[in-house]
N, C-alpha and C positions, 0 to 999 in steps of 0.2 A: 816798503820795508827794505832794509839793507841786505845785500846779498853776502852774508857773512860765513856761509858754510860751503866748503869744497869737499865733495866726496870723490875719492879716487879708487879705481879698480883696475888692477893689472890684467891685460888681455891674455886669456888662455895661458896663465902664468907658467905652469910646469912645462907645457909644450914649448912656450917661448924661450925658456931657459935652455932647453935641449937644442932649439934652433940656433941659439947663440953659439953653441959648440959645433954645430953642423948646419950651416945655412941652407944646404941642399934640401933639408927636411921641410922647409917653408912651403914648397910648391908641390908636395906630395901628401896624400892622406896619411897622417901619422898620429899615433896615440901613445901616451905614456901609460904603462901598465905591465902586468905579468905576461910573459911570453907563452906560457903553457895554455892548453885548451881550457883549463880551469881559471885562467887569469881574468882580471877585471880592469876596465879602463879607469884610470884616475883623472885623466883629462884628454881631450882631443884637440888637435889644431884646427884652424878654421877650414882647411881643405877637407878634413875628415867630417867636420860638422855639416858640410854641404850634403852629405849622404845620410844624415840623421844620427851619426855616432855621438855618444855623450858619456859623461861620467857615470860610473856604476854599471855600465853595460858589460855583459860577459864578452870576453875576447872571441870566443867561438862564434857568437852571434854577429859580432862586428866583421869578422873575416868572411862570413857568408855574404854580407852586404858589399864589402870591399875586399876581394880576394888578395889584392896586392898591397894590403895595408902594412905600413911600417910600424913596428912595435918597439918602443924604447923603454928599457927598465927604469923605474924611478930612482932618482938620486936626491933624497930629501936634504942632505947636507948642502948640496949645491943650491937647492931652492932657498934654504935658510940664508945662505951667504948672499944670494942675489936680493932677497927680501930686505936684508939689513942695508945693502947698498942703496936701495930705493928709498927706504925710510930716512936714511942719512941725507939724501938729496932733498927730500921733502922738508926735513927739519930746518933747512936753511931758509925756508919760506915762513914757517910757523913752528913754534915750540909746543903749541897746543894741538896735539894730534891724538885722536882716539883710534887705536889700532883695533880693527874688527877681526882681522885674520891675517895670515901670512901675506896676503896679496890685496888687502882692502882696508880702507880707513877713512876717517873724516877729520878735517882740520878747520880750525877757526882762522878766518882770513880778515877779521874785522879791522885789524891794524894796518892792512895793506891798502895804500891809497893808489889804486891802479885800475884802469878799465878791466872789468872781469874777464872779457874774452881775451884781452892781451895777456892777462895773468895766467889763464888756463893754457894758452899757447906756450907761454914761457915755462910753465911747470912741465908740460909735455916734452918740450924741447930739451930741458935740463935732464929729465929722466932718460930720454932717448940717447943723448950724447954721453952721459956719464955711466949709464948701465947697459945701453943697447936694447932696452925693453920698451914695449908699447904700453901706454896707460890711457884709460878712458876717464873723463872728468865730468862731474855734474856740479853745478853751482846753483844755490838757491838761498832763500831766506830762512829755511829750516832744514833739519836733518833728514827727514823722510823725503822731502822733495829733491834734495841734493842727491840722495841715493838713487831715487827714481831716475833722475836726469843722467846719472853716470852710466846707466844701462841703455840709454836712448839710442845712441849712435855707434855702438860697438862694431868693430874694434877701432881703437885710436880716435874715439869720438869726444866731442865737447858739446854739452847741452846746458843752457842757462834757462832756468825757470823763474820768472818774476811774478810779483803779485798780480800784475795786469793779465798774466796768462791764465790765472785761476778764475773760474773752474773750467773754462772752455777746453784747455789743453788736455784735461783728464777725461773728458766725457766719453771719448770713443775707445778708451783703454779697456782691456779685459779686467775684470775685478781682481784677478790674481796678481796684477801688477801693483796693487796697493799694498804697501809694506804691512805685514802682519796677517795677510790673508794667504794661507798656504794652499797646497794642492787639494787637500781633503776638504777644506772650507770652500774653495772655489767650486769643486764638484757639487757640494750641497747647495750652494747658491744657484749654480746653473740648473739644478734639478727643479728649482722653484721659479725658473724663468728670469733670474737675475744674472746676466752675462756681462754687461757693460757697466761702467761707472755711472753712466746716465740713468741706468735702471735703479741704482741706489739713490741717486741724487733727488729723485722725485719723492722719496720717503722722508717724513719728518723725524726729528730726534726721538720722539715718543714711539713712532712706528718702528724705528730701528731697535730701540730698547726692548719693545715688546717682542719683536721677532728674535733678537739675538742676545738679549741680556745686556750686561754691562759693556760688552765689546761693541755693541751697536752704537754707543756714544763715541767710541774711538773711530769707528768707520765714519760716522757723521762728520767728525772734525777733519779726518785725513782727506776726504774727498773735497773738502772746502779749503784745503791748504793750511790747516791749523795743526801745529805741532810745537809745543812749548819746551820740548826737551833741550838740554844743553849737553855739551860734550862732558863725558865722565872720564877724566884723565887718571883717576885712581882706581878705575874699575878693574877688578881681577877676573879674568876669564875662568868660569866654572865649568863643571862637567856634570852630566847626568848618567847614572848607571844602575844596573841591576846585577846583583850577585847573590849566590846561594850556596850554602854548605849542605851537601846531600846527606840524607839519613844513611845511605849506603854508597860506597864508592862506585863510580861508573867505570865499566871495564872495557868498553869498546866505542868506536867512533859513532856507530848508529845511535847508541844511547845519548852520547854527547850532542850529536847534531839535533836530536829530537828536543833536548833541553835548549839548545841554541835557538831553535825555531820559536819555542815558547818565550824565551827571554827577549828575542827580537821583537815579538809582538808587544810584550810589556813595555819595552823601551820606546817603541814607535808610538804607543798610546800615550806614554808620559810626555814625549816630545810634542805630540799634537795638543795635549791638554795645556801645555805651557806655551804653545805656538812658537816653538823653537826648532831650528834645524841645525845640523852639524856637518862639519867637513871631515872630522876624524872619528873613526870607530876603532875601539881598542878591546881586546879580549884578555882575560886573566884566567889562568888555569893553575890551581894548586893541586899538586899530586899527593898521593898517600904518604910520601915521605916528607911532606910539608914544603918541598921545593916549589917555586913559583915560576911560571912561564907567562910572559906578556908579549903580545904582538899587536901591531896597529896598522891601519891604512888611512892615508889622508888623500882626499879628493880636492879638486880645485872648484867644486861646486857644492852647495849645501844640499843635504838630503834629509828626509824624515820618514819616507815611505818604508813600510815593513819589508817589502820585497827587496829594496835596495840595501837595507840594513842586513837582512839575513844573507843576501848574496855575498856581502863582504865578510860577515862573520863565518859563513861556511868556508869561504876561500881561506881565511886565516886558520881555521881549525884543521881543515884537511891538509894544509901545508905546514902543520906543526908536528914535530916528532914527539909522540907521547908514549913513553915506555912503561909507565906505571898507572895504576888506577887513579881516577880523578875524584878528589873529595870536594872541591869547590870550583865553580865556574862563574864568570862574570863578564858582562858587556858594558862598556862605557862609551857615551857619545861626548866628544870634546870639540874644541875649536868651534864654539856655538855661534849661531847668528845673533846679531845685536838687535834684540827686541824686548820690550817689556809688555807686549800685548798679551791678552788672555786668549785662549782658544775660543773660536766662534762656536757658540752652542745654540741649538734650536730648541726653544722652550715650548 
């Protein structure tokens, strides 16, 4: 099959943007996030990741692990500008690009008559020269394998997966590496002894359907390198949210945080059901005088776990000045992962 899909993913994007402005940050543990003890990491550079630091981790916890940690406040306007520069460079190679998020996408390269490794190197070099940023690239004959390949050799990696590589190249991967199997689903699979792709591969289509419902058929195809999806260039990024107008106005932070916890659980459950993750969490607060406050936080990694969601929501609420009773509260997940899979269910 022709290798017509190129998936690209900017490496530690927010941190890399800060390193452009201050190159000294490249070789020290650094995170982008709030500087207060209640702050949260939005991204960590690769030096910090060596210590296990990651998106959505509380700053106080990170500083216990790395006392000399450098913390840089986020500048989302800067990240937007840099993202636009990168996509402009990429548009010179193909006009058919599906943008997955601010730092990730997939493009059709079927019209380019060039050795795929040479093309990947050329794309990387153009992005580096024209933007100063590092990008990882995966190339394959379908979208899911191209995405998998882009994460293979990070940072600044290139991986090409051909039909001849399938299924052997997938066999030793953890099941969570297969697109559409999230953390919660992976844990459930592990609990019944299915940890590697090879464990799934031995099961028939009927076995998988009986175990996992309709999603079992998706698993069966994916681990055999089958994915018929095409780029959706008209796709509008949606959001998923929970909001509620209270019977009586809430008058203190404790009441609001209790509701925030409940809403976070509901949102996380909804994300898991749809098998979707998000990079942006947004809160909406409508006060008794009907004025509205909105705040958001964007990470450079997808999340869906209730603990991560609530940690961000709590941070946003606590750092919002609320001077009147609250009549409505809402949480929205946006900047969603690109997947049409259904949540894995054990029947």
